[in-house]
C-alpha positions as CSV (number, residue, x, y, z in Angstrom):
1,X,0.1,0.1,-0.1
2,X,1.5,3.9,-0.7
3,X,2.0,5.9,1.2
4,X,-1.5,8.1,2.6
5,X,-1.9,10.6,0.6
6,X,-4.6,13.0,2.7
7,X,-2.5,15.3,5.0
8,X,-5.4,15.0,7.5
9,X,-4.4,11.5,8.1
10,X,-0.8,12.0,7.8
11,X,-0.8,14.7,10.2
12,X,-2.0,12.3,13.5
13,X,0.3,11.7,15.9
14,X,2.7,14.7,15.1
15,X,2.0,15.9,18.6
16,X,3.8,12.9,20.1
17,X,6.8,13.1,18.8
18,X,9.7,14.9,18.9
19,X,9.9,18.5,17.5
20,X,12.3,19.3,13.9
21,X,9.2,20.0,12.7
22,X,6.2,17.4,10.7
23,X,7.4,13.6,13.2
24,X,10.0,15.5,14.4
25,X,12.5,16.8,11.8
26,X,14.7,17.7,14.7
27,X,14.9,14.2,16.3
28,X,17.1,14.0,19.0
29,X,18.9,17.8,18.8
30,X,20.7,18.4,21.9
31,X,21.9,22.1,23.1
32,X,24.4,23.6,21.1
33,X,25.9,24.8,24.3
34,X,26.5,20.9,25.3
35,X,29.8,19.4,24.3
36,X,29.5,16.5,21.7
37,X,30.6,12.9,22.2
38,X,34.1,12.3,21.7
39,X,35.0,11.3,18.1
40,X,35.2,7.3,17.0
41,X,35.3,6.7,13.1
42,X,36.1,10.1,11.6
43,X,39.1,11.1,14.1
44,X,41.4,10.2,11.4
45,X,45.5,11.0,11.7
46,X,44.8,13.1,8.9
47,X,46.7,16.1,9.1
48,X,45.9,19.2,7.8
49,X,48.3,21.3,5.7
50,X,49.9,23.7,7.2
51,X,48.6,27.0,7.7
52,X,45.1,25.7,7.3
53,X,44.0,26.7,11.1
54,X,43.9,30.5,10.0
55,X,44.9,32.0,6.5
56,X,45.3,35.3,5.6
57,X,42.2,36.5,5.1
58,X,40.6,37.2,1.2
59,X,38.4,40.0,-0.1
60,X,36.5,37.5,-2.5
61,X,35.6,33.6,-2.9
62,X,36.0,32.9,-5.3
63,X,34.1,29.2,-4.8
64,X,33.7,26.3,-8.0
65,X,29.9,24.7,-7.0
66,X,30.3,20.8,-7.1
67,X,28.5,19.3,-9.9
68,X,27.2,17.1,-6.6
69,X,27.0,18.2,-3.6
70,X,27.6,15.8,-0.7
71,X,27.5,17.9,1.9
72,X,27.6,17.0,5.8
73,X,25.7,19.1,8.6
74,X,27.4,21.1,10.6
75,X,26.0,22.9,14.2
76,X,27.2,26.5,15.1
77,X,29.0,24.8,18.5
78,X,30.7,22.0,16.2
79,X,31.7,25.1,13.3
80,X,32.8,27.2,16.1
81,X,34.9,25.2,18.0
82,X,38.1,22.4,17.9
83,X,35.3,20.5,16.3
84,X,36.1,21.5,13.4
85,X,39.2,20.5,12.2
86,X,38.8,16.9,12.7
87,X,35.4,17.6,10.1
88,X,37.7,19.1,8.1
89,X,40.1,16.2,8.2
90,X,36.6,14.1,7.5
91,X,36.2,15.4,4.3
92,X,39.5,15.8,2.9
93,X,39.5,12.3,3.0
94,X,36.6,11.1,2.0
95,X,33.5,11.7,-1.1
96,X,32.2,15.2,1.3
97,X,33.0,18.0,-0.5
98,X,30.8,20.2,1.6
99,X,29.3,21.5,4.8
100,X,25.6,23.0,5.4
101,X,27.1,25.2,8.3
102,X,24.4,26.7,11.2
103,X,24.2,30.6,10.2
104,X,21.4,31.1,12.5
105,X,20.1,28.0,14.2
106,X,15.9,27.2,15.9
107,X,16.9,28.7,18.7
108,X,17.5,32.4,17.2
109,X,21.2,32.1,17.9
110,X,23.5,33.1,15.7
111,X,27.3,31.5,14.1
112,X,28.6,35.2,14.5
113,X,28.0,38.8,15.7
114,X,26.6,40.4,12.8
115,X,25.7,43.9,11.9
116,X,22.6,43.4,10.2
117,X,20.1,46.1,12.6
118,X,17.3,43.4,13.9
119,X,20.2,40.8,14.8
120,X,22.1,43.6,17.0
121,X,18.6,45.4,17.9
122,X,17.2,41.7,19.6
123,X,20.7,40.6,20.8
124,X,21.1,37.8,18.3
125,X,25.1,37.9,18.9
126,X,25.4,37.3,22.2
127,X,25.4,33.9,21.9
128,X,27.9,33.6,18.8
129,X,29.8,30.9,18.4
130,X,32.7,31.7,16.6
131,X,34.9,35.3,16.8
132,X,36.9,33.8,13.7
133,X,34.5,33.6,10.7
134,X,36.2,34.4,8.1
135,X,39.8,32.3,8.6
136,X,37.4,29.4,9.1
137,X,35.5,30.0,6.0
138,X,39.4,30.8,4.4
139,X,40.3,27.4,6.4
140,X,37.4,25.7,4.2
141,X,37.9,27.2,0.8
142,X,41.5,26.2,1.0
143,X,40.2,22.9,1.6
144,X,37.5,22.9,-1.3
145,X,35.3,22.6,1.0
146,X,32.2,23.9,-0.7
147,X,30.4,26.5,2.6
148,X,26.2,26.6,3.1
149,X,24.9,29.1,5.2
150,X,21.7,27.2,6.8
151,X,19.6,30.1,7.9
152,X,16.2,28.8,10.2
153,X,13.9,31.7,9.1
154,X,10.1,30.8,11.3
155,X,11.3,29.4,14.3
156,X,13.2,32.1,16.3
157,X,12.5,32.6,19.9
158,X,15.0,35.2,20.5
159,X,13.2,37.4,17.8
160,X,9.7,36.2,19.0
161,X,11.4,37.7,22.3
162,X,12.9,41.3,21.1
163,X,10.2,41.9,18.6
164,X,6.6,40.8,20.0
165,X,4.6,42.7,17.3
166,X,6.1,39.7,14.7
167,X,5.3,37.0,17.2
168,X,2.5,34.4,17.0
169,X,0.8,35.7,20.0
170,X,-1.6,34.0,22.9
171,X,-5.2,34.2,22.9
172,X,-4.7,34.3,26.8
173,X,-2.0,36.7,26.4
174,X,2.0,36.9,25.7
175,X,3.5,34.8,23.1
176,X,2.3,31.6,21.7
177,X,4.1,28.6,22.3
178,X,4.5,25.0,20.6
179,X,4.4,22.0,22.9
180,X,8.5,22.0,23.7
181,X,7.9,25.5,24.8
182,X,9.6,27.9,22.1
183,X,8.0,30.4,21.1
184,X,7.6,31.0,17.1
185,X,7.9,34.4,14.8
186,X,4.7,34.8,12.4
187,X,4.9,33.8,9.0
188,X,2.4,36.3,7.1
189,X,4.9,39.5,8.6
190,X,6.9,40.4,6.0
191,X,9.3,41.7,8.4
192,X,10.2,37.8,9.8
193,X,11.2,37.1,5.6
194,X,13.5,40.3,5.1
195,X,15.4,39.6,8.5
196,X,16.1,36.1,6.8
197,X,17.1,37.4,3.7
198,X,19.2,40.7,5.3
199,X,21.2,37.9,7.3
200,X,21.7,35.6,4.3
201,X,23.1,38.4,2.3
202,X,25.6,39.2,5.0
203,X,26.7,35.8,5.3
204,X,27.7,35.5,1.2
205,X,29.5,39.0,1.3
206,X,31.3,37.1,4.3
207,X,32.2,34.5,2.0
208,X,29.7,31.8,2.0
209,X,29.0,29.9,-1.3
210,X,24.7,28.9,-1.1
211,X,22.1,30.0,1.4
212,X,19.9,27.4,2.5
213,X,16.5,28.8,4.1
214,X,14.6,26.2,7.0
215,X,11.3,26.3,8.9
216,X,10.0,28.5,5.5
217,X,6.5,27.2,6.8
218,X,3.8,27.8,9.9
219,X,3.9,25.3,13.6
220,X,3.0,21.5,12.7
221,X,1.1,21.7,15.9
222,X,-2.0,20.0,16.8
223,X,-5.2,21.7,16.2
224,X,-5.6,22.1,19.6
225,X,-2.9,24.0,20.3
226,X,-2.9,26.2,17.3
227,X,-6.6,26.9,17.9
228,X,-5.0,29.3,20.8
229,X,-2.3,30.8,18.0
230,X,-2.8,34.3,16.5
231,X,-1.0,35.7,13.4
232,X,-1.8,39.1,14.0
233,X,0.0,39.8,10.5
234,X,-2.6,38.2,8.1
235,X,-3.8,39.3,5.3
236,X,-7.3,39.4,4.3
237,X,-7.7,36.2,3.3
238,X,-4.8,34.7,3.1
239,X,-3.9,31.1,3.5
240,X,-1.0,29.8,4.5
241,X,0.5,28.4,1.7
242,X,0.2,31.6,-0.2
243,X,2.1,33.3,2.6
244,X,4.8,30.8,2.1
245,X,4.3,30.7,-1.6
246,X,4.7,34.5,-1.5
247,X,7.9,34.8,1.1
248,X,9.8,32.5,-0.4
249,X,10.0,34.8,-4.0
250,X,10.5,37.5,-1.2
251,X,14.0,35.7,0.1
252,X,14.9,34.9,-3.4
253,X,15.2,38.5,-4.1
254,X,17.7,39.1,-1.5
255,X,19.7,36.0,-2.5
256,X,20.1,35.7,-6.3
257,X,21.5,39.0,-6.9
258,X,24.3,38.2,-5.6
259,X,25.4,35.3,-7.1
260,X,24.2,33.0,-5.2
261,X,22.0,30.1,-5.0
262,X,18.6,29.8,-3.1
263,X,17.9,26.5,-1.6
264,X,14.4,25.5,0.9
265,X,14.5,22.6,3.3
266,X,11.2,20.9,3.2
267,X,10.2,18.2,4.7
268,X,9.8,14.7,3.3
269,X,5.9,14.3,2.7
270,X,5.4,17.1,0.8
271,X,7.0,15.6,-2.0
272,X,4.2,12.8,-1.6
273,X,0.6,13.9,-0.4
274,X,-0.8,15.7,-3.3
275,X,-3.5,16.9,-0.9
276,X,-3.5,19.8,1.1
277,X,0.0,22.4,2.8
278,X,0.3,19.3,5.3
279,X,-1.2,22.1,7.6
280,X,2.0,23.9,8.0
281,X,1.6,25.9,4.1
282,X,4.1,24.1,2.4
283,X,3.3,22.2,-1.4
284,X,6.0,20.6,-3.2
285,X,5.3,22.1,-6.4
286,X,5.5,26.1,-5.0
287,X,8.9,24.9,-3.5
288,X,10.5,24.0,-7.4
289,X,9.4,26.4,-8.8
290,X,11.0,29.2,-7.2
291,X,14.2,27.0,-5.8
292,X,17.4,26.4,-7.5
293,X,17.3,23.6,-4.9
294,X,14.7,21.7,-2.9
295,X,16.2,19.8,0.1
296,X,13.2,16.8,0.9
297,X,14.0,16.0,4.4
298,X,13.4,11.8,3.9
299,X,14.1,10.7,7.1
300,X,13.2,6.7,7.7
301,X,12.1,7.3,11.3
302,X,9.7,10.3,10.8
303,X,7.7,8.5,8.8
304,X,4.6,7.0,11.0
305,X,3.6,3.0,10.4
306,X,2.0,2.1,7.1
307,X,4.0,4.4,5.6
308,X,5.1,3.6,2.1
309,X,3.4,-0.1,2.8
310,X,6.0,-0.3,5.8
311,X,5.1,-1.7,9.1
312,X,8.5,0.1,10.2
313,X,9.6,2.4,7.7
314,X,13.0,3.0,9.9
315,X,14.0,-0.3,9.4
316,X,14.1,0.3,5.9
317,X,16.2,3.1,5.3
318,X,16.9,1.8,1.2
319,X,12.9,1.5,0.3
320,X,11.6,4.6,2.0
321,X,14.4,6.8,0.9
322,X,13.4,5.8,-2.6
323,X,10.1,5.6,-2.5
324,X,9.9,9.1,-1.3
325,X,12.5,10.3,-3.3
326,X,10.1,8.9,-6.5
327,X,7.4,11.0,-5.2
328,X,9.7,14.3,-6.0
329,X,11.1,13.9,-9.2
330,X,7.7,12.5,-10.0
331,X,6.1,16.0,-9.0
332,X,9.6,17.6,-10.7
333,X,9.6,16.5,-14.2
334,X,8.9,19.9,-16.0
335,X,11.3,22.1,-17.6
336,X,13.3,24.2,-14.9
337,X,11.7,22.7,-12.6
338,X,14.7,22.8,-9.1
339,X,16.7,20.1,-8.3
340,X,16.9,17.9,-5.7
341,X,18.9,17.0,-3.2
342,X,17.8,15.4,-0.5
343,X,18.5,15.6,3.5
344,X,19.2,11.6,4.7
345,X,18.9,10.3,8.1
346,X,22.8,10.0,9.8
347,X,20.9,9.2,13.3
348,X,19.3,7.3,15.8
349,X,16.0,8.4,16.6
350,X,15.5,7.9,20.4
351,X,15.7,4.1,21.4
352,X,14.0,3.5,17.6
353,X,15.5,0.4,16.0
354,X,17.2,-0.6,14.2
355,X,20.3,1.6,15.2
356,X,21.6,4.2,12.7
357,X,25.3,2.6,12.0
358,X,27.2,3.1,8.5
359,X,24.9,0.7,6.6
360,X,21.9,2.1,7.3
361,X,23.4,5.6,6.4
362,X,25.2,4.4,2.9
363,X,21.5,2.4,1.5
364,X,20.1,6.1,2.2
365,X,22.9,7.3,-0.1
366,X,22.6,4.2,-2.8
367,X,18.9,5.0,-3.1
368,X,19.4,8.2,-4.0
369,X,22.2,7.6,-6.3
370,X,20.2,4.5,-8.0
371,X,17.4,6.9,-9.2
372,X,20.1,9.6,-10.3
373,X,20.4,12.1,-7.8
374,X,24.0,12.2,-6.4
375,X,23.3,14.8,-4.2
376,X,22.6,14.7,-0.7
377,X,23.2,16.0,3.0
378,X,23.3,13.6,5.5
379,X,21.9,15.2,9.3
380,X,23.2,14.5,12.1
381,X,22.5,17.5,14.5
382,X,25.5,16.9,16.9
383,X,27.5,17.1,14.0
384,X,29.1,13.6,14.8
385,X,30.1,11.2,11.4
386,X,32.0,8.2,10.8
387,X,33.9,7.7,8.1
388,X,32.5,3.9,7.4
389,X,29.4,6.0,6.4
390,X,30.8,8.2,4.1
391,X,32.3,7.3,0.4
392,X,35.5,6.7,0.0
393,X,37.7,9.5,-1.9
394,X,39.4,8.1,-4.9
395,X,42.2,9.1,-4.0
396,X,43.5,10.8,-0.8
397,X,47.4,11.3,-1.3
398,X,46.4,12.8,-5.1
399,X,43.7,14.9,-3.7
400,X,46.0,16.5,-1.0
401,X,48.8,16.5,-3.5
402,X,47.1,18.7,-6.2
403,X,46.3,21.2,-3.5
404,X,49.8,22.0,-2.9
405,X,49.7,20.6,0.7
406,X,51.7,17.4,2.1
């Protein structure tokens, strides 16, 4: 039995799962202030090239976009700490060629101290994770690592607190909050999206090659909780879908003039559900018509029992990813449709079995590649990746020699 197409049915049970969006897209997220566990198989003995830790700052980057982006998600804590050097070593010795780095995460904190007026006004730089953003980007550039800035839009507790008129309000008074206590900003409000666009322009000017927008949607909460939410910025008669569609076009207007690609993360179900907008404003074609790249988060653990006919989707990583991407490809068969670059699962969701070892991770990569999709991103909220899960670089020695390293 194929995945049920009714958004209403698919949303059942969303309230009981952890939160990175629908069906726990931010599963098992740890605090970015918490030091990650010690690296295992990815702690190689491969040395960074001389001067790699800090370089003279360049006035301009000349990025070469890989024909196929094979990326790892890196949280701001990892990027701003010595963990980055281990990740660079890992990239140097595998077929990984890009890092997706949190510039603004779902706490509202920024990677670095921003000059954007709104960020300064709300103190978003007070929790900045690094003071040497340029030298760290220089390091990535020198190692041929394509740097992608991830910017969370609508889930921003700092912005909601600092700009309460931009926030989702509660009928009981004060800020509305989701089931884990996080405040959201009002996705009908133009200023919310302008702030994200201004941060994107700043990131590009600092040296990021590409911008990836996440949480481009409304909250995925039960109807009982959403009943108390007030979206004061809603224009008369505008639907959630219409607001999202209008604002993702606004974001492209910020990014494209600078020559950078604009990309959007969406729920994996967005590619498969053909009725409605999942109650969050996301419809596949709206993104595929506008973006350069759409990233469906097709984590097998986030599909409910019965999806694609499987009693346990989590136990069938190859088949679930393949079927989800078949749906995405089918809905993108028209001229100028956005490239599909899936997010794949590199974590274990709670105690759910099986645990995700290199075998399960590589099976997802194989599913994408068997469909002709060679670009993908691995998501682990702690930014810990095992070398055995990653495709090997054909010739690590030749790669370093060609770039002038030891």
